[in-house]
N, C-alpha and C positions, 0 to 999 in steps of 0.2 A: 304486502299487496295493498296499491291503490284502491280505495273504495270510494273515492269522492271525484270520479271521472265526470266531466260534464261536457258532452260532446256538442259541437255545434249542430244547428238544425239540419236535417237530413237534405234539405235543399240547397245546402252548400255546394260548392263545386270541387269535388275531390281531385288531386292532382296524380295524374299518371306519369309513369317514365317515359322518357323520350322514345318518339313513334321508331319502329323498325319495321322491317318486311315482315316479321312475326307479328300473330295476334298477341294485342294487349291482354295481360293476365287482370282479372278484374281486382279493383280497388278493394282493400279489406281493412276494415277497423274493428276494433274489439275494445270491451269494458266491462266494468263491474257496476250496477247500480246498488247504491247503498238504500234501502228502504228505511226511512225515518220512523221512530216510534216503533210500536206493535202491528204485527201482521196477525190479523184474526182469522182463525182457520174455519172452514166450512162444518167441520166434524166436532170442533170443539178444539180449546187451546189457541195457542199463538206462538209467533215466531218474534223473537227479539233481535234486532238487528239483522233482518234477512237482507240477504245480497243475492242478485241475479245476474248472471255473468252472460253477456249477449255478444253476437257477431253480426256484422253488416258487411256483405261482401257482393259485388257486382258493378255495373254500370252506372256512374253517378247520374243523379237526376232520373233515372229510370222508375217505372212504376214499382212500389213495394209489395213483395211478396214474402209472406213468414212460411218457412219450411219447418215441419216438425215430425221426427221419426218415432220410432219405438221407444222401450224403456231402456233399451241398450244403447241409445244413440245419445249423442250430446250436442252442442253448437256447433260442432264440425261436420256438416251434413256434406261438404266437399272441400277439397283443397285444392286451389289453384296452382300451388307449386309442385304438389304430387298428386296426380289424378288416380293413383291406387289407394289412396287414403280418403277418408270421410264415409260416415256412417250411411249415407245416402246417396253415393257417388254416382250409381248409375241411373238416376233419375235427375239429380240436382247438379248444376255447373255447367261450364261452357259448352254449348252445342248439345246440351242434353234436354229433355223434355221441359224442365224448369230451368230455362237458359238464363244464366247468369250474364250474357251478352245483351239479354234485352229487358233483364229485371234487377233490381236489387233485391238481394236474398236476406232476410232477417232470420236468424235463428238464436236460439239459447238454452242455456241448461235448465232442465226442470228442477223446480223446487223437489228437495228428497232424492235427487239422482246421483248419477255417477260423475257430474262436471263440477265446476266451481261454484254453481250457486250453494245456498243453503242446504245442507242435507245431515242425515244421521251420523255421527262418529261412532266408534267402536266402544261398545260398552255403556253407551249413554242412551238413554230414552229419547224417542223423536215422537212426536204427534204424527196421527193420519195424515195423509194429504189428499184432498178433493181434485177432481178435473176443474171443477169451480176456482179451487185456489189456485192452479195453474192459469187459469183465464184471467185472473184477477192480476197474477204475477206478469203476464203479458199486457194487460191493459196498462199498469204502471210502467212498463218497459217503454210502451210506445209515446206514452204521456212525456219520460224521461228523454225520449230521442226526439221530441216535438213532432210527432206523426199524428196527424189529425185522424187519419183512415188507412186501413192497408187496401191494397187492390185486390188482395185474396190471402186465405190461408189455406195452405195444401198440407194435409195430415195424413201420415198413414199408421195403420194400428193404434197406440197410445195417443199419438198425435193427431189422429183423426177423432179420437174422443175428447181431446182438448179443443180443438177445434169447434165441436158441436156445442161445448159448454161455453166458448166466446161468443159464439152465434146466438145464444139463448140470451146470454147477460148482456152484451155489447154489440147489438145489431147496428147501432150507428157508426161503429169503428171499422167494419169492413164490408167489401163491396160482395164479396163471393166465397164460398167455402168449398173444398175440395176434399171428400172425406174417402179414403181407401183403405179397406180392410178394417172397418170399425163399425159400430152401431151405436144406438142411444142407450144401451145396457149390455152388460156381458151375457153370454149363454152360461146356464148352470153347468155344462160339462167343461168349458172354459175356466170357470171358477174352481171345479174340481182338481183340474190340473193344475191350476196355479198354487191351490192350496198344499198339494202335494210337494211342489217345488220349495215352497216357504217352509215346509217342515224339514225338509233335507237340509236346506241352508241354516235353519235355526238349531237344529241338531249338530251340525259340521261346527257352528259357533261355538255351541256347549262344549264340543270335543276339543276346542283349540285349533281347528282346521277349516277355517271359514273359506279358503280359496278352493277346497276340493269339494266343499259343499255346492259352491258356485259351478265348478265344473259339472257337477251332477245335474244341477238345474238346468245348466245350460243344453247338456246332452239331451234331457227331457224336451226344452223347448226347440230344439232341432228336429226332434222326431216329430214334432206337431205342426211346426211352421211349414212344411213340406207337405206333399200329396203322398198317398200309397202309390200311385202310377209311377212317381219320379222313383221311389225307393224300388219299385219292381224292376223299373229299366235301368236303375244304376249299379245295382247290389246284387250280384248272385247270392244263394243262400248258402253255398259250400264255405265252410271256416277254414281256415289255415291253422295249423300246429305252430305255436310259436313257444319253445321252451317245453312247458308242461302243460300248457294251456291252449284250447282252440281259441281263436278270436275270428269274428265274423267282420265281412267287409263292411257292413253298415255300420258296426261298432268302430272300427277304425274311422270312419267318417265322423260319428258323433263326438269323438274325443280328440280329432286330430288337430284342430286349430284353436282350441280352448284357450290355450296359454296366451296367443297373440289377442282373442277376443277379449280376455278377461283383463288385460293389462289395464292397471288402473281402476278396476271395479273394486266397489266396496259391497260386502255382503250385505249389510244393513241397508244400503240404498237399494239393492235388489228388492229387497222385504217391503220397503217402502212403496216403490213404485208399482210391484206385483200387487200389494193390497189396494193401491189406488186404481189398478185396472178394474179390479173386482168390485170396488165401492162406486163405480161410475154410473150415474144413472142422469139423465137430462130429460127434460119435457118438450119433445120434438113438436108438440101440437103448439107450441108457444113461440118456435122459431119461424121467421120470415126472412132471413136472408137468404137468396138463392144458392142452392147447395146440389153440388154434383157428387153421387154416391157412387163408388165403385166398389164391387165385390167380386171376387174369385169362385167360381163354382165349386172349386176343389178346396175350398178353405176349411180346415177341420176347427179352427178357433172361433171365426165369426161365420156362422152358417149362412148361406144366400138369403136363407128365408129371414132371418133377422135385418140383413140389409133392405130386403123387399119391405119389410114392415117398417123400417124408419122410414124410407122414401115415401110411404103411403101416409104416414104422420106428419110429415115435413110440410111446410105452408108452398114453399116454391121448389121444386127437385126435380132432377132426372137421375134416373138409375142407369148406369152401364154395367152389364154383366160380361165378364171376360172370362176364358178359360185358360188356366195354368197350371203347369205339373207343379209349379212352386208353391201352390196352395196359399197359406196367409202371406207367405213371403212374396206374392205377386206386386207388392208395393215396393219391393225392392229390385226386383228382378225382371220386370216385363217393360222396360223405357219405350220400347215401340208401341205397345199396346195402349201406354197411356199419354203418348206423345199428342194426340190429336184430341183426347178427352181434356189433358190440361189446356192446351191452346183454346178451346173452344170456350171453356169454364172462366178461364182468366181473362179473356178479352172481351167478355160480358154477357156471354149465354150460359145456359145451363144445360 
């Protein structure tokens, strides 16, 4: 893999295919930044020869917005070739609330995560990663891309945590933050569930069955990301006898698409970023980047009281409370509720 890509400044004109009657697809550039020397980490240790995989898509010379999703997400937040793909496809892309026809969208693979940035390998030790480390990685990446400042960072779930860490550490590098389904610290109940998930995966690794551990962790996550109201509406309590065992409709949902969702996933990467979620702490009182915080009242992992407290501690902030049966996954599943919020925040207000 080429780790010495030096892209032209982002102000350069990107070449599009010849015009037709169909809408133009967003131009896409990708690369890997090879970080020179040693990358010192917030919780101790360092990464030697760290790599950061990035993707820049959208209209040439448009305002730059960084989009970051949850721990299961990678740099392919949307796919202009296939609208069914992309980890944040309902919110980011052509015609979406974060519109790649209006903005250039910068996305990247988290350190320690599932993509092509530096991360843990099977059977090898890997240091703990902080959201401050992710913020530093993003700062190095925009330096590499010759970007002086971002118009906005839009982060959902873990991405919202990283956005807050970046806003505290590098306020001069971003004009606005949009933080969805995230707060300045995790709730103890969320830490409890994440701890159970990590123990499942560690046990499965020890048994030589890491993929099955990830399937269990993913199923637990799916039961928490949504709301009890959605489950009550979608799933009857009556089981169906399949062979010698009863199977409940909600059980079929929890395990139905895990094979596709876990394609390319590494058990050690899940443990790393799950721990990073729980280690997350920022000092909101030191932040003065205009911030829009968005919370779903039905969110079980990031209670709305925590987001209200975040907004109260921030220097310049507006809180938007939405209602969604999708709970924590509102950042993924509520494009129309987010459309006006994102438009207002990115164009200069909170």
